[in-house]
C-alpha positions as CSV (number, residue, x, y, z in Angstrom):
1,X,-3.1,-11.9,-23.2
2,X,-6.1,-11.0,-21.1
3,X,-6.3,-11.8,-17.4
4,X,-7.7,-15.2,-16.5
5,X,-10.5,-15.7,-14.0
6,X,-9.7,-17.5,-10.8
7,X,-11.2,-20.7,-12.1
8,X,-9.4,-20.5,-15.4
9,X,-6.2,-19.8,-13.6
10,X,-6.4,-22.9,-11.5
11,X,-7.1,-24.9,-14.6
12,X,-4.1,-23.4,-16.4
13,X,-1.8,-24.0,-13.4
14,X,-2.8,-27.6,-13.2
15,X,-2.1,-28.1,-16.9
16,X,1.4,-26.5,-16.6
17,X,2.4,-28.6,-13.6
18,X,1.1,-31.9,-15.0
19,X,3.1,-31.3,-18.2
20,X,6.3,-29.8,-16.7
21,X,6.4,-31.8,-13.4
22,X,4.8,-35.1,-14.2
23,X,6.0,-36.8,-11.0
24,X,4.5,-34.2,-8.7
25,X,1.2,-35.2,-7.0
26,X,-1.1,-32.2,-7.5
27,X,-4.8,-31.7,-7.3
28,X,-7.4,-29.2,-6.2
29,X,-7.4,-28.9,-2.5
30,X,-10.7,-30.1,-0.9
31,X,-12.6,-27.3,0.8
32,X,-10.2,-24.6,-0.5
33,X,-11.4,-23.4,-3.9
34,X,-8.3,-21.3,-4.6
35,X,-5.6,-23.7,-3.4
36,X,-3.9,-26.8,-4.6
37,X,-2.7,-29.9,-2.8
38,X,0.9,-30.4,-3.8
39,X,2.5,-33.6,-2.5
40,X,0.1,-33.7,0.4
41,X,0.6,-30.0,1.3
42,X,-2.2,-27.4,0.7
43,X,-0.8,-24.3,-1.1
44,X,-2.7,-21.1,-1.7
45,X,-2.6,-19.7,-5.2
46,X,-3.4,-16.2,-4.1
47,X,0.1,-14.7,-4.5
48,X,0.9,-16.5,-7.7
49,X,-2.4,-15.3,-9.2
50,X,-1.7,-11.7,-8.2
51,X,1.8,-11.8,-9.8
52,X,0.4,-13.4,-12.9
53,X,-2.2,-10.7,-13.3
54,X,0.6,-8.2,-13.3
55,X,2.5,-10.2,-16.0
56,X,-0.2,-12.1,-18.0
57,X,2.2,-13.0,-20.8
58,X,4.6,-14.8,-18.4
59,X,2.2,-17.2,-16.7
60,X,4.0,-20.3,-17.9
61,X,7.4,-19.1,-16.7
62,X,6.1,-17.9,-13.4
63,X,4.2,-21.1,-12.6
64,X,7.3,-23.2,-13.4
65,X,9.4,-21.0,-11.2
66,X,6.8,-21.1,-8.4
67,X,6.7,-24.9,-8.6
68,X,10.5,-25.2,-8.7
69,X,10.8,-23.1,-5.5
70,X,8.1,-25.2,-3.7
71,X,10.1,-28.3,-4.5
72,X,13.4,-26.8,-3.4
73,X,11.7,-25.7,-0.1
74,X,10.4,-29.2,0.4
75,X,13.9,-30.6,-0.2
76,X,15.2,-28.2,2.5
77,X,12.9,-29.7,5.1
78,X,15.9,-30.9,7.2
79,X,15.9,-27.3,8.6
80,X,12.5,-28.1,10.2
81,X,14.4,-30.5,12.4
82,X,17.2,-28.1,13.2
83,X,17.6,-26.8,16.7
84,X,17.0,-23.2,17.7
85,X,20.7,-22.6,18.1
86,X,21.4,-24.0,14.7
87,X,18.8,-21.7,13.1
88,X,18.7,-18.7,15.3
89,X,20.9,-16.5,13.0
90,X,18.4,-17.0,10.1
91,X,15.2,-16.3,12.0
92,X,13.4,-13.1,11.1
93,X,10.1,-11.4,12.0
94,X,7.3,-10.9,9.5
95,X,4.2,-8.7,9.8
96,X,1.1,-10.6,8.7
97,X,-2.6,-9.9,8.4
98,X,-4.8,-12.1,10.5
99,X,-7.2,-12.2,7.5
100,X,-4.5,-13.3,5.0
101,X,-5.5,-16.3,2.9
102,X,-1.9,-17.3,2.4
103,X,-0.9,-17.7,6.0
104,X,-3.2,-18.5,8.9
105,X,-2.2,-17.6,12.5
106,X,-3.4,-21.1,13.5
107,X,-0.6,-22.7,11.5
108,X,2.3,-20.5,12.4
109,X,3.8,-19.0,15.5
110,X,2.8,-15.4,15.9
111,X,1.9,-12.8,18.5
112,X,-0.6,-9.8,18.4
113,X,0.8,-6.5,17.3
114,X,-2.2,-4.3,16.5
115,X,-5.7,-4.5,14.9
116,X,-5.7,-7.4,12.3
117,X,-1.9,-7.4,12.3
118,X,0.4,-9.9,14.0
119,X,4.2,-10.6,14.1
120,X,5.1,-14.0,12.9
121,X,8.5,-15.6,12.5
122,X,10.3,-17.4,9.7
123,X,13.6,-19.1,8.9
124,X,15.2,-17.4,5.9
125,X,16.6,-19.5,3.0
126,X,18.4,-18.3,0.0
127,X,15.3,-18.4,-2.2
128,X,12.4,-19.0,0.1
129,X,11.0,-18.1,3.5
130,X,9.7,-20.9,5.8
131,X,7.4,-19.8,8.5
132,X,8.0,-21.3,12.0
133,X,5.2,-23.7,12.8
134,X,3.8,-24.5,16.3
135,X,5.4,-27.9,16.1
136,X,8.8,-26.6,15.2
137,X,8.7,-23.9,17.9
138,X,7.5,-26.4,20.5
139,X,10.5,-28.6,19.7
140,X,12.9,-25.7,20.3
141,X,12.0,-25.3,24.0
142,X,12.5,-21.6,24.1
143,X,10.1,-18.8,25.0
144,X,8.3,-16.5,22.6
145,X,10.3,-13.6,24.0
146,X,13.6,-15.3,23.2
147,X,12.4,-16.1,19.7
148,X,11.3,-12.5,19.2
149,X,14.6,-11.1,20.5
150,X,16.6,-13.3,18.2
151,X,14.4,-12.4,15.2
152,X,14.7,-8.6,15.9
153,X,18.4,-8.8,16.4
154,X,18.7,-10.4,12.9
155,X,16.4,-7.8,11.4
156,X,18.5,-5.0,12.8
157,X,21.7,-6.5,11.6
158,X,20.2,-7.2,8.1
159,X,19.0,-3.6,7.9
160,X,22.2,-1.8,8.7
161,X,23.6,0.1,5.7
162,X,20.6,-0.6,3.4
163,X,19.8,2.2,0.9
164,X,16.5,4.0,1.1
165,X,15.1,6.2,-1.6
166,X,13.9,9.7,-0.7
167,X,11.5,11.6,-2.9
168,X,11.8,15.4,-2.8
169,X,9.3,18.2,-3.0
170,X,9.7,21.1,-5.4
171,X,11.5,23.0,-2.6
172,X,14.1,20.2,-2.3
173,X,12.9,18.8,1.0
174,X,12.3,15.0,1.4
175,X,8.6,14.2,1.7
176,X,8.7,10.4,1.3
177,X,11.1,7.6,1.9
178,X,10.8,4.2,0.3
179,X,12.2,0.9,1.6
180,X,12.3,-1.7,-1.2
181,X,15.3,-4.0,-1.1
182,X,13.1,-6.9,-2.2
183,X,14.6,-9.2,0.4
184,X,11.2,-10.2,1.7
185,X,11.5,-8.1,4.9
186,X,10.9,-4.5,3.8
187,X,7.5,-4.3,5.5
188,X,9.0,-5.9,8.6
189,X,11.3,-2.9,9.0
190,X,8.3,-1.0,10.4
191,X,9.4,-2.9,13.6
192,X,12.9,-1.4,13.7
193,X,13.3,0.4,17.0
194,X,15.5,3.1,15.3
195,X,13.0,3.9,12.5
196,X,11.6,7.0,14.1
197,X,15.0,8.3,15.1
198,X,16.4,7.6,11.6
199,X,13.7,9.4,9.6
200,X,12.4,12.1,11.8
201,X,15.0,14.6,10.6
202,X,13.7,14.1,7.0
203,X,10.0,13.6,7.6
204,X,9.2,15.3,10.9
205,X,7.6,13.7,13.9
206,X,5.3,11.9,13.9
207,X,5.3,10.6,10.4
208,X,3.1,8.1,8.5
209,X,3.9,4.7,7.1
210,X,2.3,2.2,4.8
211,X,3.1,-1.5,4.4
212,X,0.7,-2.7,1.6
213,X,2.7,-5.9,0.9
214,X,5.8,-7.7,2.2
215,X,8.2,-6.1,-0.2
216,X,7.7,-2.4,0.4
217,X,7.5,0.1,3.2
218,X,6.8,3.8,2.4
219,X,7.2,6.5,5.1
220,X,6.0,10.0,4.5
221,X,5.2,13.4,6.1
222,X,2.1,13.7,8.2
223,X,0.6,16.3,5.8
224,X,-3.1,16.0,4.6
225,X,-2.5,16.4,0.9
226,X,0.4,14.0,0.8
227,X,-1.5,11.5,2.9
228,X,-4.5,11.6,0.5
229,X,-2.3,11.0,-2.6
230,X,-0.1,8.3,-1.0
231,X,-3.0,6.5,0.6
232,X,-4.6,5.9,-2.8
233,X,-1.4,4.3,-4.1
234,X,-0.9,2.2,-1.0
235,X,-4.5,0.9,-1.4
236,X,-3.9,0.1,-5.1
237,X,-0.7,-1.8,-4.2
238,X,-2.5,-3.7,-1.5
239,X,-5.2,-4.9,-3.8
240,X,-2.9,-5.8,-6.7
241,X,0.4,-7.0,-5.3
242,X,1.2,-10.5,-3.8
243,X,2.1,-11.0,-0.2
244,X,-0.4,-8.3,0.9
245,X,-0.4,-7.0,4.4
246,X,-2.6,-4.0,5.0
247,X,-4.0,-0.8,3.4
248,X,-4.3,0.8,6.8
249,X,-1.8,3.6,7.4
250,X,0.4,3.6,10.5
251,X,1.6,6.5,12.6
252,X,5.3,6.4,13.6
253,X,6.0,8.3,16.8
254,X,8.8,8.6,19.3
255,X,6.8,6.3,21.6
256,X,6.1,3.6,19.0
257,X,3.7,2.6,16.2
258,X,0.0,3.1,16.2
259,X,-2.9,3.0,13.7
260,X,-3.3,6.3,11.8
261,X,-6.6,8.1,12.4
262,X,-6.9,11.1,10.1
263,X,-8.8,13.6,12.3
264,X,-6.9,12.9,15.5
265,X,-3.5,12.4,14.0
266,X,-3.5,15.4,11.8
267,X,-4.5,17.7,14.7
């Protein structure tokens, strides 16, 4: 099956939802050409479209699964009224792009990290991730520092013992390390305070990292040829995959994370 245009895709999604979920109130969102209004909530189709382009023969199944997860998340709204103490063990950080069409920084709690990138926060569910809204955060009565510390503690605990995949050069040395657990927080692991210490023995210091989408982080040696090859794949993943973050490379140093600048950082 050939890929559908965005307009065709919206039409197809509406047909599937009307047939499979007849009780759901769904329509095109006013003023948002690539979004739907589902039960009074505006939902972007960007990520669903990207996934469907990768698997054009599975559109029906993926739209039904997407809609089912939206409804389950909506049923789980009692969490939105939960206190900070009730939910603190499930709060995690997420790196988002300020230009992301799926999530707007005006609608969720976030703080600046670096150019075009911010750190947001979400309550983790078994099958979904619910971003912390300004209203929810205000009701908790805690500071942003307290929220961030709780989220980072959970990310550190969740990341202990995870398996990473190393790619070796012809001489047997590791040139690239891949984080891809698919738990929704792989890219967020760029924030781990132990990342540099953990990988510098394999990749040298400083090393380079890419987080093209939410479900992958790749770290690799700061070597011009390797950077050129890997940058191309990171850019391709950023353009094609859902939950995109950035195609900009990052430099991981003992002092922290910075944007990668080829001339300066290779010198």
